[in-house]
DRENTI-140396 format. One record per residue (C-alpha): residue number from 1; x, y, z. Coordinates in pm, 1 decimal. Each point is the difference from the previous one (the first is absolute). Example, Ala and Ser with C-alpha at 12.3 -4.5 7.8 and 13.67 -1.06 7.14 Angstrom:
<sites>
SITE    i        c1        c2        c3
SITE    1    1230.0    -450.0     780.0
SITE    2     137.0     344.0     -66.0
</sites>
This chain:
<sites>
SITE    i        c1        c2        c3
SITE    1   -2574.5    -115.6    -704.4
SITE    2     349.4      29.3      62.3
SITE    3     205.2    -298.7     128.8
SITE    4     147.7      67.0     347.5
SITE    5     376.0      85.0     -71.8
SITE    6     238.9    -265.4     121.2
SITE    7     352.4     137.2      89.3
SITE    8     309.9    -240.5     129.9
SITE    9     393.9    -113.8      -4.9
SITE   10     200.4    -311.5       5.4
SITE   11     145.0    -106.7     321.8
SITE   12     256.0    -269.4      67.4
SITE   13    -107.4    -317.9    -128.0
SITE   14    -377.3     160.1     -85.3
SITE   15    -246.4     312.2     -47.9
SITE   16    -130.5     221.6     183.7
SITE   17    -366.5     137.2    -154.6
SITE   18    -224.6     282.7     178.5
SITE   19    -358.5      65.4    -112.6
SITE   20    -354.6     -26.9     196.0
SITE   21     168.1     107.2     231.2
SITE   22     203.9    -253.6      76.8
SITE   23     357.0    -101.8     -54.6
SITE   24      84.6    -366.7     -12.9
SITE   25     355.4     -89.2     -27.0
SITE   26      45.9    -374.4    -144.0
SITE   27     332.2    -149.2       8.2
SITE   28     184.6    -335.6     -86.3
SITE   29     106.1    -197.3     297.7
SITE   30     358.5    -214.3     -32.2
SITE   31    -249.8    -302.7      34.9
SITE   32    -183.4     127.9    -371.9
SITE   33    -351.6      88.4     182.2
SITE   34    -116.4     353.1     -20.6
SITE   35     -15.7     203.5     342.0
SITE   36    -277.4     285.3     -88.5
SITE   37     -61.9     266.5     296.1
SITE   38    -313.6     263.1     -45.9
SITE   39     -50.2     299.7     242.9
SITE   40    -245.6     250.7     -42.2
SITE   41     142.9     328.1    -186.6
SITE   42    -203.8     315.6     249.3
SITE   43     169.9     294.1    -196.9
SITE   44      38.4     334.1     173.5
SITE   45    -214.2     122.4    -280.9
SITE   46    -301.7    -155.6      39.6
SITE   47       7.9     210.9     339.2
SITE   48      77.7     282.1    -134.0
SITE   49    -143.8      81.5    -310.8
SITE   50     130.3     285.3     -90.5
SITE   51     321.3    -211.7     -45.0
SITE   52    -138.2    -183.6    -341.7
SITE   53      47.2     351.1    -177.0
SITE   54     179.3     -17.1    -348.4
SITE   55     391.8      96.2     133.2
SITE   56     -69.7     -90.4     371.0
SITE   57     -77.9    -364.0     -85.4
SITE   58     306.5     -83.1    -141.7
SITE   59     193.5      89.5     298.2
SITE   60    -210.7    -244.5     245.3
SITE   61      15.1    -236.3    -239.2
SITE   62     385.3      14.1     -54.1
SITE   63      58.6       9.8     367.6
SITE   64    -283.7    -310.0     116.2
SITE   65     163.4    -179.0    -301.1
SITE   66     378.9      37.5     171.5
SITE   67    -149.6     -83.8     294.7
SITE   68    -231.1    -345.0    -147.3
SITE   69     279.4    -133.7    -207.0
SITE   70     239.0      32.8     237.5
SITE   71    -207.6    -200.3     236.2
SITE   72     -52.6    -274.6    -321.0
SITE   73     390.9     -34.7     -64.6
SITE   74      62.7     -45.8     372.2
SITE   75    -295.1    -305.7      30.8
SITE   76     152.6    -116.8    -367.2
SITE   77     316.6     -39.6     181.6
SITE   78    -102.0    -201.6     256.8
SITE   79    -256.6    -210.0    -124.7
SITE   80     288.3     -25.9    -303.0
SITE   81     248.1    -131.2     245.6
SITE   82     237.8     299.7      10.0
SITE   83     -59.8     123.0     309.0
SITE   84    -160.9    -185.0     356.1
SITE   85    -226.3     317.5      60.6
SITE   86    -191.6     287.7    -113.9
SITE   87      89.3     379.8      54.7
SITE   88    -110.4     126.4     331.9
SITE   89    -176.7     305.6     -78.2
SITE   90     235.7     238.2     130.0
SITE   91     252.2    -158.7    -194.6
SITE   92    -190.8      63.4    -321.7
SITE   93      20.1     344.4     109.8
SITE   94     389.7      15.4     -27.4
SITE   95     -21.4    -218.0    -263.3
SITE   96    -190.4     281.3    -258.7
SITE   97     181.4     270.3     163.5
SITE   98     332.7    -135.0    -108.1
SITE   99    -131.9     -32.8    -348.7
SITE  100    -123.5     278.5       3.4
SITE  101     349.4     188.5     110.8
SITE  102     170.7    -283.9    -238.3
SITE  103    -217.2     164.2    -302.3
SITE  104      62.9     369.5     110.2
SITE  105     364.7     -70.6     -52.9
SITE  106     -33.0    -167.1    -309.5
SITE  107    -267.4     155.6    -188.9
SITE  108      22.9     361.7     150.2
SITE  109     334.8     116.0     187.5
SITE  110     249.0    -189.1    -266.0
SITE  111    -251.2     155.2    -319.2
SITE  112      -7.0     358.4     162.6
SITE  113     393.7       9.9     108.0
SITE  114      54.4    -107.7    -363.7
SITE  115    -168.6     258.4    -166.2
SITE  116     207.3     292.7     163.1
SITE  117     318.0     -97.5    -251.7
SITE  118    -158.7     136.7    -234.8
SITE  119     149.1     324.3      69.4
SITE  120     247.4      -9.6    -194.3
SITE  121    -270.4      40.1    -260.0
SITE  122    -293.2     178.3     161.1
SITE  123    -101.7     211.8     211.3
SITE  124    -376.0       0.0     -69.6
SITE  125    -171.2    -204.3     326.6
SITE  126    -285.1    -150.4    -228.3
SITE  127     235.9    -183.3    -207.3
SITE  128     216.2    -118.6     365.8
SITE  129    -362.9    -142.4       7.6
SITE  130      -8.9    -197.9    -289.5
SITE  131     301.1    -150.1       3.5
SITE  132     -69.0    -115.3     379.3
SITE  133    -335.0    -139.6    -146.4
SITE  134     157.9    -196.5    -327.7
SITE  135     216.2    -139.8     259.4
SITE  136    -220.6     -98.3     263.4
SITE  137    -119.4    -182.4    -289.8
SITE  138     294.2    -200.6    -138.4
SITE  139     105.3     -96.7     316.8
SITE  140    -324.3    -148.7      73.9
SITE  141       8.3    -170.7    -385.5
SITE  142     351.8    -137.9      87.2
SITE  143    -109.1    -108.3     370.7
SITE  144    -331.3    -225.4    -173.5
SITE  145     224.4    -116.0    -238.7
SITE  146     325.5    -121.5     231.2
SITE  147    -263.8    -180.8     267.0
SITE  148    -155.7    -186.4    -259.0
SITE  149     309.8    -220.3     -52.1
SITE  150     -28.4     -76.8     323.7
SITE  151    -130.0    -385.3     -76.0
SITE  152    -243.0     -14.7     352.5
SITE  153    -121.9     325.4    -119.7
SITE  154     -33.0    -109.9    -311.1
SITE  155    -231.6    -282.9     113.7
SITE  156    -156.4     253.5     205.1
SITE  157    -122.5     157.8    -334.9
SITE  158    -102.9    -285.5    -150.7
SITE  159    -309.5      41.4     285.9
SITE  160       4.7     387.7    -120.9
SITE  161    -131.0    -201.8    -372.9
SITE  162    -175.3    -198.2     145.0
SITE  163    -214.1     238.5     203.8
SITE  164     -37.0     209.4    -219.7
SITE  165    -147.8    -270.3    -270.9
SITE  166    -273.2    -119.3     215.8
SITE  167    -127.9     381.3      39.8
SITE  168     -22.6      63.7    -336.5
SITE  169    -211.8    -372.6     -65.4
SITE  170    -207.6     138.5     369.8
SITE  171     -58.0     340.6    -222.4
SITE  172     -92.7    -228.8    -278.0
SITE  173    -261.0     -80.5     158.9
SITE  174     147.5    -430.1     -58.6
SITE  175      41.2    -295.7     211.1
SITE  176     276.2      -0.9     220.8
SITE  177     192.0    -274.6    -114.8
SITE  178     336.0     -40.4     -51.0
SITE  179     -30.6     -49.1    -404.4
SITE  180    -192.6     289.8     -90.4
SITE  181     201.1     208.0     286.3
SITE  182     331.9    -139.5    -211.8
SITE  183    -165.8     178.5    -353.0
SITE  184      24.5     375.3     186.8
SITE  185     289.0     196.5     -85.0
SITE  186     216.1      67.0     366.6
SITE  187      63.1     422.0     -70.1
SITE  188    -312.9     189.8     198.4
SITE  189     -28.9     345.8     -62.9
SITE  190    -116.3      63.3     370.5
SITE  191     361.0    -190.3     150.9
SITE  192     167.0     167.1     287.7
SITE  193     300.8     -15.2    -217.9
SITE  194    -182.1     268.1    -286.8
SITE  195    -126.3     186.6     330.6
SITE  196     385.0     108.6     102.3
SITE  197      60.4      38.2    -359.0
SITE  198    -269.8     260.5     -14.8
SITE  199     119.8     126.8     349.8
SITE  200     357.9      56.8    -159.0
SITE  201    -161.6     235.6    -267.6
SITE  202    -186.1     154.8     188.3
SITE  203     195.7     110.9     246.6
SITE  204     208.3     151.0    -281.8
SITE  205    -267.4     264.7     -80.1
SITE  206     -69.9      38.9     381.9
SITE  207     290.6      34.8      74.1
SITE  208     167.2     287.8    -310.9
SITE  209    -188.1     248.9     170.9
SITE  210     145.3      12.7     378.5
SITE  211     288.0     230.7     -57.4
SITE  212     376.1    -144.0     102.8
SITE  213      50.6     103.2     367.1
SITE  214     260.6    -220.6     216.3
SITE  215     -29.8    -343.3      34.6
SITE  216    -159.0    -147.4     312.2
SITE  217    -264.1     271.7    -121.0
SITE  218     -34.5    -188.4    -343.4
SITE  219      15.6    -360.8     121.3
SITE  220    -321.3     133.1     258.9
SITE  221    -180.4     184.2    -266.9
SITE  222      19.5    -349.2    -177.1
SITE  223    -127.1    -212.3     311.1
SITE  224    -260.0     243.0     120.1
SITE  225    -111.5       8.0    -389.8
SITE  226     -75.0    -376.1     -56.9
SITE  227    -372.9     -24.5     125.1
SITE  228      -2.8     294.1    -296.8
SITE  229     161.8    -237.3    -244.8
SITE  230    -139.9    -347.7     124.6
SITE  231    -389.8     163.2     -81.6
SITE  232     108.4      82.3    -332.0
SITE  233     116.3    -303.6    -125.5
SITE  234    -251.9    -164.4     197.6
SITE  235    -277.7     136.6    -188.8
SITE  236     196.6     -13.5    -370.0
SITE  237      84.9    -374.2      84.4
SITE  238    -344.0     -50.9      92.4
SITE  239    -164.6     161.3    -303.7
SITE  240     225.6    -180.8    -254.8
SITE  241     -85.0    -349.8     159.2
SITE  242    -354.3      66.0     -50.9
SITE  243      46.4     208.9    -383.2
SITE  244     -67.6    -138.1    -305.6
SITE  245     142.6     261.5    -200.3
SITE  246     250.5     -69.0    -222.0
SITE  247     274.9     344.3      63.9
SITE  248     -55.6    -118.1     399.3
SITE  249      85.4    -315.8    -104.3
SITE  250     349.6     118.4    -154.5
SITE  251      44.1     209.3     312.1
SITE  252      16.3    -288.3     216.7
SITE  253     236.3    -197.6    -228.9
SITE  254     332.9      82.4     180.7
SITE  255    -176.2    -146.1     329.8
SITE  256     -75.3    -348.5    -203.6
SITE  257     350.5      17.3    -142.0
SITE  258     122.6      47.2     350.9
SITE  259    -159.5    -337.5      79.8
SITE  260     193.3    -212.5    -193.5
SITE  261     264.5     111.6     306.6
SITE  262    -205.8     -66.8     297.2
SITE  263    -235.6    -314.5    -148.5
SITE  264     111.9    -373.3    -192.4
SITE  265    -193.1    -245.3     -71.8
SITE  266    -209.1    -236.8     238.0
SITE  267     -40.6    -373.5       2.8
SITE  268    -246.9    -133.4      93.7
SITE  269      -5.1     -41.9     360.9
SITE  270      73.7     351.5       4.4
SITE  271    -314.2      86.9    -147.8
SITE  272    -205.4    -274.7     252.3
SITE  273     147.4     244.5     284.8
SITE  274    -136.2     311.4    -150.5
SITE  275    -317.1    -147.4     -84.5
SITE  276     -14.7    -133.0     354.9
SITE  277      81.3     373.9     146.0
SITE  278    -280.1     168.3    -230.1
SITE  279    -280.1    -286.1      76.1
SITE  280      69.0      65.5     377.1
SITE  281     -59.8     402.1     -75.9
SITE  282    -346.7     -95.9    -129.2
SITE  283     -99.0    -225.9     221.5
</sites>
């Protein structure tokens, strides 16, 4: 039998793990204690089975992961002593809307506006769309490179590395100890960073044949097609994460290389936190 998939993300001074119908967030408190919050996860796909179909499950997983991730971040900020209280449901919704709006401006509006300056070279909409896609990809990589230089973010990226190493250890069926976890690489093929890179690449091909209507129509079409792009990208990353094929492994290398920016080698105390989180979802 295949092992149940476990995913996760780094949070403030901690790690969130999701699997076995649960989500657990472990955070190192200022006192040194590890605070673990465990909640059951009821996916909408469990009620509506058709949402588990390929190319639909990707969008569902993305939305649910975003919501769970924001809640875990809120809990970690409180547990780490950076916030006095967690976000309310209303504040959570507003935060997600604001984050989506900022992402739409940065990765949709700016690239599609910037591509218009190719008019002096060509009038072919196909090339406009290709230029927009590669500009979006460049902005994404530059954004990741910029935030990776921030000291606070670098610490979060250490916990990101701890998350990956711990999941690798779990997938190898080894006991979850610090010594075992330390042996594994910090780059994982099912990482969210790799997923976002695939989203950027898939969007180049999906949007390439949409023509070149007015700016507002271009932005709207990109937003409406995001579920399609996310669905295709999710299936690619899911397949790559399980495949042993050498060609598939080679195709995932750019996503792994990008993780050199979004992960750092963790210390033992960070690995301990990641282990506590993964152990909590297994209970």
